[in-house]
C-alpha positions in Angstrom: 241.5 260.7 -57.6 242.3 257.4 -59.4 245.9 256.7 -60.2 245.0 255.3 -63.6 245.0 258.2 -66.0 243.2 259.0 -69.2 245.9 259.6 -71.9 245.4 262.1 -74.7 247.8 261.6 -77.7 248.4 264.9 -79.3 250.6 266.3 -82.1 249.4 269.9 -82.3 246.9 269.3 -85.1 243.2 270.3 -85.0 242.4 266.6 -84.9 244.4 266.0 -81.8 242.9 269.1 -80.2 239.4 267.5 -80.5 240.9 264.4 -78.8 242.4 266.5 -76.0 239.2 268.2 -75.3 237.3 264.9 -75.2 240.0 263.2 -73.0 240.0 266.2 -70.5 236.2 265.8 -70.0 236.5 262.1 -69.6 239.2 262.4 -66.9 236.9 264.7 -65.0 234.0 262.2 -65.2 236.2 259.4 -63.9 237.9 261.5 -61.2 241.3 260.6 -62.6 244.4 262.3 -63.9 245.0 263.4 -67.5 248.3 262.6 -69.2 249.0 264.4 -72.4 251.5 262.5 -74.5 253.3 263.7 -77.6 255.6 261.5 -79.7 258.4 263.7 -80.8 259.0 264.1 -84.6 262.1 262.4 -86.1 264.2 265.6 -86.2 263.6 266.2 -82.4 264.5 262.7 -81.6 267.7 263.0 -83.6 268.5 266.2 -81.8 267.9 264.5 -78.4 270.2 261.6 -79.4 273.0 263.9 -80.6 272.8 265.9 -77.4 272.9 262.8 -75.2 275.9 261.3 -77.1 278.0 264.5 -77.0 277.2 265.3 -73.3 277.5 269.0 -74.1 276.7 270.9 -70.9 276.1 274.1 -73.0 273.1 272.5 -74.7 269.7 273.3 -73.1 268.4 270.6 -70.9 264.9 270.7 -72.3 264.3 269.6 -75.9 262.4 272.3 -77.9 258.9 271.0 -78.1 256.3 273.4 -79.6 253.5 270.9 -78.8 254.3 271.1 -75.1 254.0 274.9 -75.3 250.7 274.5 -77.2 249.3 272.2 -74.6 250.4 274.6 -71.8 248.8 277.5 -73.5 245.5 275.6 -73.9 245.3 274.0 -70.4 247.5 276.3 -68.3 244.9 278.9 -67.6 247.4 281.7 -68.2 250.1 280.2 -66.0 253.4 278.7 -67.1 252.6 275.2 -66.0 249.7 272.8 -66.2 246.6 272.5 -63.9 246.6 270.0 -61.0 246.0 266.5 -62.2 247.3 267.2 -65.7 250.8 266.0 -66.8 252.7 266.2 -70.1 255.2 263.7 -71.5 257.3 263.7 -74.6 257.9 260.3 -76.1 260.5 258.9 -78.4 260.2 256.0 -80.9 257.5 255.2 -83.5 254.1 256.6 -82.8 252.3 253.3 -82.5 255.0 251.7 -80.3 255.5 254.7 -78.0 251.7 255.0 -77.4 251.3 251.3 -77.0 253.9 251.3 -74.2 252.6 254.3 -72.4 249.1 253.1 -72.7 249.8 249.8 -71.0 248.8 251.3 -67.6 246.1 253.7 -68.8 242.4 253.8 -68.2 242.1 254.6 -71.9 244.1 256.3 -74.7 242.3 259.0 -76.7 243.5 260.1 -80.1 242.3 261.9 -83.2 241.3 260.0 -86.3 244.0 261.8 -88.4 247.3 263.3 -87.5 249.2 266.3 -88.7 250.7 264.4 -91.5 247.6 262.7 -92.9 246.1 263.3 -96.2 242.8 265.3 -96.0 241.0 262.5 -97.9 241.9 259.8 -95.3 239.0 258.6 -93.1 241.4 257.1 -90.5 245.1 257.7 -90.1 247.6 254.9 -90.0 248.8 255.7 -86.5 245.2 255.7 -85.1 244.5 252.3 -86.8 247.8 250.8 -85.6 247.3 252.0 -82.0 243.7 250.8 -81.9 244.9 247.4 -83.2 247.7 246.9 -80.6 247.2 248.9 -77.4 246.6 247.0 -74.2 244.1 249.6 -73.0 240.8 250.8 -74.6 241.5 253.2 -77.4 239.0 256.0 -78.2 239.3 257.5 -81.6 237.6 260.9 -82.0 236.7 261.7 -85.6 237.6 264.9 -87.4 235.0 267.6 -87.8 233.9 266.6 -91.3 232.7 263.2 -90.0 231.2 264.4 -86.7 227.5 264.4 -85.8 226.5 266.1 -82.6 225.4 263.7 -79.8 221.7 263.5 -79.6 221.2 264.7 -83.2 218.6 262.9 -85.3 219.8 260.7 -88.1 220.4 262.8 -91.2 220.5 266.1 -89.3 223.2 268.6 -90.1 226.1 268.3 -87.7 226.1 272.1 -87.0 222.5 272.0 -85.9 223.5 270.7 -82.4 227.2 271.7 -82.5 227.1 272.9 -78.9 225.6 269.7 -77.4 227.5 268.2 -74.6 229.3 265.0 -75.5 227.5 263.2 -72.6 224.1 264.1 -74.1 223.9 260.9 -76.3 223.7 257.3 -75.3 226.5 254.8 -75.2 226.1 252.3 -78.1 227.4 248.8 -77.6 228.0 246.5 -80.5 227.2 243.0 -79.1 227.5 239.5 -80.4 225.8 237.7 -77.5 227.9 234.6 -77.8 231.3 236.1 -78.6 231.7 239.6 -77.3 234.1 239.5 -74.3 233.0 240.7 -70.9 235.6 243.5 -70.8 233.8 245.2 -73.7 230.4 245.1 -71.9 231.9 246.3 -68.7 233.5 249.3 -70.4 230.3 250.3 -72.1 228.2 250.1 -68.9 230.9 252.0 -67.0 230.9 254.8 -69.5 227.2 255.0 -69.5 227.2 255.1 -65.6 229.7 258.0 -65.4 227.6 259.9 -68.0 224.3 259.2 -66.4 223.0 257.9 -69.8 221.6 254.8 -71.5 223.4 251.9 -73.0 221.9 251.0 -76.4 222.8 247.4 -77.3 222.9 246.7 -81.0 223.2 243.2 -82.5 222.7 242.4 -86.2 221.5 239.2 -87.8 221.8 238.0 -91.4 218.8 237.7 -93.6 218.3 236.7 -97.2 218.7 239.7 -99.6 215.5 241.4 -100.5 214.9 244.2 -103.0 212.5 245.9 -100.6 214.9 246.0 -97.7 216.1 249.5 -96.9 219.4 249.0 -95.1 219.7 252.6 -93.9 216.2 252.6 -92.3 215.8 253.4 -88.6 215.7 250.3 -86.4 213.3 249.6 -83.5 214.4 249.5 -79.9 212.6 246.8 -77.9 212.5 246.7 -74.1 212.9 243.3 -72.4 209.3 243.3 -71.3 208.3 243.3 -75.0 209.7 239.8 -75.6 206.7 237.8 -74.5 206.2 234.6 -76.4 203.0 235.8 -78.1 204.8 238.7 -79.8 204.9 239.2 -83.5 208.7 239.7 -84.0 210.7 238.0 -86.7 212.0 234.7 -85.2 215.7 235.6 -85.8 215.2 239.0 -84.2 213.3 237.6 -81.2 216.0 234.9 -80.6 218.7 237.5 -80.7 216.9 239.7 -78.3 216.5 236.8 -75.9 220.2 236.1 -76.2 221.0 239.7 -75.5 218.7 239.7 -72.4 220.4 236.6 -71.0 223.9 238.0 -71.7 223.1 241.4 -70.2 221.6 240.1 -67.0 224.8 240.2 -64.9 225.6 243.8 -66.2 222.1 245.0 -65.2 222.7 243.7 -61.7 226.1 245.4 -61.5 224.8 248.7 -62.9 221.2 248.9 -61.7 221.0 252.6 -62.4 222.0 252.4 -66.1 219.0 252.2 -68.5 219.3 249.6 -71.2 217.8 249.6 -74.7 218.0 246.5 -76.9 218.0 246.4 -80.7 218.3 243.4 -82.9 218.5 244.5 -86.5 218.9 242.9 -89.9 221.9 243.5 -92.0 225.6 244.4 -91.6 226.6 245.0 -87.9 229.2 247.7 -88.8 226.7 249.6 -90.9 224.1 249.5 -88.2 226.6 250.8 -85.6 227.6 253.6 -87.9 223.9 254.6 -88.2 223.6 254.5 -84.4 226.7 256.6 -84.0 224.8 259.7 -85.3 223.0 260.0 -82.0 225.6 258.5 -79.7 228.1 260.0 -77.2 230.3 256.9 -77.7 230.2 253.6 -79.7 231.9 250.7 -78.0 233.2 247.7 -80.0 235.5 244.8 -79.2 238.9 244.7 -80.9 239.5 241.1 -82.0 237.3 238.3 -83.1 237.7 235.6 -80.4 238.8 233.0 -82.9 241.9 234.9 -83.8 245.2 233.6 -82.5 246.8 235.2 -79.5 249.6 236.6 -81.6 247.3 238.2 -84.2 247.4 242.0 -84.3 244.8 242.5 -86.9 241.7 244.4 -85.8 238.3 242.8 -86.3 236.4 243.7 -89.4 233.5 245.4 -87.5 235.8 247.5 -85.4 237.8 248.4 -88.5 234.7 249.6 -90.4 233.2 251.5 -87.5 236.5 253.3 -86.9 236.5 254.4 -90.5 233.0 255.6 -90.8 231.4 256.4 -87.4 230.1 260.0 -86.9 231.3 260.2 -83.3 234.0 258.8 -80.9 234.6 255.0 -81.0 236.1 253.0 -78.2 237.9 249.9 -79.3 238.3 247.6 -76.3 240.8 244.8 -76.1 240.4 241.8 -73.9 242.6 239.8 -71.6 241.9 236.7 -73.8 243.8 238.3 -76.6 247.0 238.5 -74.6 247.2 235.0 -73.1 
């Protein structure tokens, strides 16, 4: 078993339960441990500080933590503890900072799109956005049920139609700018596809002049590399983008020979196209920062920001080493 864990951030809400279930399956796929992390609420942190300052031996050694008991009841299989390979840790501090610190050595950090304190109308909670913007590890945000679409479901299909589908049933969708997306992002996407035994669908978007006949929400074509012969009939911008994709993906194909690859070059907004693709995806993978941002910038890229807000399934936001140098 790998020493690098998958971390599930929980707060006892239904949203964090979905993240915990997703993270538990992910840890099994990777053969690694699962660490369940809960940032204590302010009143519990105040109690812990008071107890420590008074050094009162009569006070219980363990801080009351209903979320810990909730996790044990879910994962403990009827016993008082947690299964082998699963650990629980209560954290202090602000939610983004505490999770950023604990995630520094994680394979990935998984959290729900909204927490217990979020307004029902919010598409993405402030903590999820802040952690995805700053964590040193990949952050997977699992959307709440109202936004969900079962992996493998056809675009436009009702989410409940395939509610029991396995999360590994869909493909891994990679948002790629051939000239700019860092290698870490590609490696993460191919690794996730490999552990699932599924396909990587690579989606790149190109700008075109506005047209009244263009249907932005229309399905896009997936073209295999062998379909890029010079005598083809594709749009020049599309064909050039597909060629750039093929060149950029060549090293990944060599490293992951058993991972099928689909390539799609589509007109329009990249975030919108990734949201459409998320309807039939097990996971959407995007890079966090635009490479031209400064090393000290904490702002998340516009594509990642939009996909996090609107995707129908889990989204992995992958940082890069270049952001931290």
